[in-house]
N, C-alpha and C positions, 0 to 999 in steps of 0.2 A: 503494499501499499503506499503511495507517495505523500508527502508532507502537507500536500494541498488536500488530499482527500482526507486524512487524520485531520483536519481543521475543524470538518463537519460534525465529526463524533469526538472532538478533542474538549474535554468539560473547562478544562486551563483555558483554552482561546476562549470559549464562550463567556467565563465568567471575568475573565481580562476585559472582553468587548462590554459585558452588563455595564462593568463598574466607570468606563469612561464617560464624559459627560458628552450629552448631545448638541449639536450634530458632532460627527467627527467628521474633523477636516482632513481633506487629503493631503497624504503625506505624514499625519500625523500616526499612524500606528506602521510599524515595522514587523513582519512575518519574517523569522531566523529560517534557514534551511532546514533545521528538526520540528517547523510548526511551533513554534511558540512565537507569541508577542509581545512587543512590548514599546513603549512610548520612543519615539522618533523627535531628535533635537530639531525645535522648529525652525531654527538656523540654517540649516540644510536645506540647500534648493530642492525642488521636486522637480525632477526632470521627465518628460513625458514627449508622445508624438501621437499626431492626428491626420487626418488627412481632410483636405478640403479642397474644391474645385478642380480635382484629379490631381492633386501636390501631396506629397508627403511634407510636415511642417515637423520640425525637432522644436520643443520650447522647452521652458524652465523657468517655474516660478518659485520667486522668493521673498520673504517678509521686507516690507520697506515702510516703516516709521506706521506701524499699526495696521496698515494696508497689506495687500499683497501684488508684487510687481510679476506679470506673466509677458515674459519676452516670447518670440515665437518666428521661424523663419522656413524659409522651403527654398531648394534648389530650383530654378527655374529654366537654365541652359548656359550655353556659353556665349558671349557677347562676341561677334568675331570681329578680326583687326578690319580696318579700314582696307587694307590691303587685299585681304582675305576676300570678304564680301560687303563693300560700302554701302549698298542699298538695305541691305538686313541691320546693318548695324544702324543706320542713321533713322530706320523704321522703329528698331527697338528702344533709340535712344530718344525716340519722340514720345512713345507710350509710357517709357519710366519718369520722362520729365512732367507727367500729365499725375503722377503719383503724389505729385506736391499737395499737400493740404488733405488729404488723403486719410492719414494717419498712418500710409505704409513706406516704408523705405525702403532701395536698395541699394548693393553693394557688390562689387566685383572683389572676386578670390584672387589668389595667387595664379591661376590660370584662367585669367577671363569667366570663372565661373560666377555666372548671375545668381545673386540670392534676393529674395525679397522676404520682408517681414515686417515685425511692428510691435508693440507693446502696450501693454494697457495696464492700469491700476484700478484694482477692485476691493471694496470692501468683505471684511472677514465677517463670518466663518468662509472659509475657502473649501468648501465641499466640492466634490468632483462634478457635480452638476451646475454649480454656478461658475467653476473655471471654464467648462464646455461652453456654458450659456454667453459667458461675457465675450471670450475669443470668436464666437460665429457671430455674435452681435458686432463685434469689432470688424470681422473679415467680409460679412454679407452685403455690406454698400458699395464695397470695391470689386465684388466677383467677377464685375465685366472684365477688367484688367487681367487677370487670369487669362480667362477666355480670350482676350485679344492677344496676348503672348502667344497662347497656345497656338492660336490662329496663324501668326506671324512667324513662329518658330516651326510649323508642322504644317505647311501648307497643303490643300488637298493635291494629289497627282493632277498632270495635266488629262484633260479628256484626248483621248488618242482613237482616232477614226480604224475601222475594223479595215483590211486591206481590202482595195478593190472600193472603196466607197468616200465620197466627198462629205465634208463637214460643212452644213449649210450655217450662215450668222443668222442669226434670228432679228 
């Protein structure tokens, strides 16, 4: 039997959870490899991931002056150098400049890796549901930017005519 399945029948784990104040905040309880539970230091960041708009985000939440600061970022792709693909670079930079004022920021990694992310400050208690709700509320108004970036980076293939036929422009 695994430690995870032992938790369901582990009276000590159940007793530990009953003794905790409600609501139990995300990251406040730690489960050891043997299935025992203990309180976790609130100063340690909570690292997690989630998917939104077809992107996998990496996130970190940490206490900040009585609130919870949540930072999140996702890899969008590679920003080509002008010599490689000037039109694509120009399009991407135009879209990225449109992120000003949206709460999202973009940055380039060492190898032109383009990352887009943001941050939000939320009140406690920091339950998992409240963290996800706050992050999604931050991202929903800017979802179209992710769709536009996908369209630019992954354009549909050109329509090809079957051999022996002509394309008719409509």
